[in-house]
C-alpha positions in Angstrom: 50.0 -48.5 -35.9 51.8 -46.6 -33.2 48.7 -44.5 -32.5 46.5 -47.5 -32.1 48.9 -49.1 -29.7 49.0 -45.9 -27.6 45.2 -45.8 -27.5 45.1 -49.4 -26.4 47.6 -48.7 -23.7 45.6 -45.7 -22.5 42.5 -47.8 -22.5 44.2 -50.6 -20.5 45.5 -48.1 -17.9 42.0 -46.6 -17.6 40.4 -50.0 -17.2 43.0 -51.0 -14.6 42.3 -47.8 -12.7 38.6 -48.4 -12.7 39.0 -52.0 -11.6 41.3 -50.8 -8.7 38.7 -48.2 -7.7 36.0 -50.9 -7.6 38.2 -53.1 -5.4 38.9 -50.2 -3.1 35.1 -49.4 -2.9 34.3 -53.0 -2.2 36.9 -53.1 0.6 35.5 -49.9 2.1 32.0 -51.4 2.0 33.2 -54.6 3.6 35.0 -52.7 6.4 31.9 -50.6 7.1 29.7 -53.6 7.3 32.2 -55.4 9.6 32.1 -52.3 11.9 28.3 -52.4 12.0 28.4 -56.2 12.6 30.6 -55.7 15.7 28.3 -53.0 17.2 26.3 -54.3 20.2 23.5 -52.4 21.8 22.4 -53.3 25.3 18.7 -52.7 25.9 16.4 -53.1 28.9 15.3 -55.7 31.3 13.9 -59.1 30.4 10.2 -59.8 30.7 10.2 -62.9 33.0 6.4 -63.3 33.4 5.3 -65.8 30.7 1.9 -64.2 30.7 3.4 -60.7 29.9 6.2 -61.1 27.3 7.8 -58.0 25.9 6.1 -57.2 22.7 7.8 -53.8 22.0 9.0 -54.8 18.6 7.4 -58.2 18.2 10.7 -60.0 17.6 10.5 -63.0 20.0 9.1 -66.5 19.7 7.3 -68.4 22.5 10.4 -70.4 23.4 12.6 -67.3 23.8 13.0 -65.0 26.8 12.0 -61.5 25.6 13.4 -58.2 26.7 12.6 -54.5 26.2 14.1 -53.0 23.1 15.0 -49.3 23.2 15.1 -48.9 19.4 14.1 -50.7 16.2 16.7 -52.5 14.3 17.7 -50.4 11.3 20.7 -52.4 9.9 22.8 -50.3 12.3 24.1 -53.0 14.6 25.1 -56.7 14.8 23.5 -57.6 18.1 20.9 -56.5 20.6 21.4 -57.6 24.2 19.2 -57.6 27.3 20.3 -56.4 30.7 22.0 -59.2 32.6 19.9 -61.7 34.6 20.2 -65.1 36.1 18.8 -68.3 34.7 18.5 -71.8 36.1 19.5 -74.3 33.4 17.3 -77.3 34.0 18.5 -79.5 31.1 21.2 -79.4 28.4 21.3 -81.4 25.2 22.1 -81.4 21.6 21.2 -78.2 19.8 17.8 -78.4 18.1 16.9 -81.7 19.8 15.0 -80.5 23.0 11.4 -80.4 21.9 9.1 -77.4 22.4 6.7 -79.7 24.2 9.2 -80.3 26.9 9.5 -76.6 27.5 5.8 -76.2 27.6 5.5 -79.0 30.2 8.1 -77.3 32.3 6.4 -73.9 31.9 3.4 -75.4 33.6 5.5 -76.0 36.7 6.7 -72.4 36.8 3.6 -70.3 36.0 5.2 -67.0 37.0 8.7 -67.5 35.6 9.5 -67.8 31.9 10.9 -71.1 30.8 12.9 -70.7 27.6 14.7 -73.0 25.2 17.9 -72.4 23.3 17.4 -73.2 19.6 19.9 -70.8 18.0 19.5 -71.0 14.1 17.6 -74.3 14.3 15.0 -72.8 11.9 17.3 -70.8 9.6 17.0 -67.1 10.4 13.7 -67.2 12.3 15.3 -68.1 15.6 18.3 -65.9 15.9 18.1 -65.5 19.7 20.9 -66.9 21.8 22.4 -66.2 25.2 25.7 -65.1 26.7 27.8 -67.3 28.9 26.6 -70.5 27.2 27.8 -72.9 24.5 25.9 -71.7 21.4 26.3 -75.1 19.8 24.3 -76.8 22.6 20.7 -76.7 23.4 19.2 -76.2 26.8 16.0 -75.5 28.6 16.1 -72.9 31.4 13.9 -70.9 33.7 14.3 -67.2 34.7 15.8 -67.2 38.2 16.1 -63.5 39.0 17.7 -60.2 38.4 20.2 -60.5 41.2 22.4 -63.3 42.4 20.6 -63.4 45.8 17.2 -63.9 44.1 18.7 -66.6 41.8 20.3 -68.5 44.7 17.0 -68.4 46.6 15.1 -69.8 43.6 17.8 -72.5 43.1 17.4 -73.6 46.8 13.6 -73.8 46.2 13.9 -76.0 43.1 17.0 -78.1 43.8 15.1 -81.0 45.1 13.0 -81.3 41.9 16.0 -80.6 39.6 19.2 -81.8 41.3 21.4 -81.2 38.2 20.2 -77.7 37.6 22.8 -74.9 37.6 22.7 -71.1 37.8 24.1 -69.0 35.0 24.3 -65.2 34.7 23.5 -64.3 31.1 22.0 -61.9 28.7 19.5 -62.5 25.8 21.2 -61.9 22.5 19.5 -61.2 19.2 21.9 -61.7 16.3 20.8 -59.4 13.6 21.0 -60.3 9.9 22.8 -57.4 8.1 22.5 -58.5 4.5 
């Protein structure tokens, strides 16, 4: 009997050790994934001409402002960001409630400047583009205003009479990468 008890004790200690090793490995994996999720890579300039979007990696929808990606996503970072630029926010509203048709109608008024719509996660994981310096829980329609503050202020002065509530915002395009 004593021998069976000793074997049971050895088996229990071995199982406990294996369970601890699995917990340690899981914690290490989680820590590594969190480190990757926090990694942000800043890429190139946005492509503000609606007739010539950036198609480097084919990751942008019509309602999103595209930018030049330096490298393909390889589960190695949590976010990709564009270089900073200025946008003129024409209208804000509830997230997922500003229709694409409204963006298209506004695009016709700005044939040489991209009009984009914020629809972060409105369609599950297919629309994972958002922008810095905005409320990610709100929707908006905006138009590219320029690379510099001077360009943006000039554009604002040209459009203020048609859009009196418009406001300038310095921002970056952000792709939130799915790591799982």
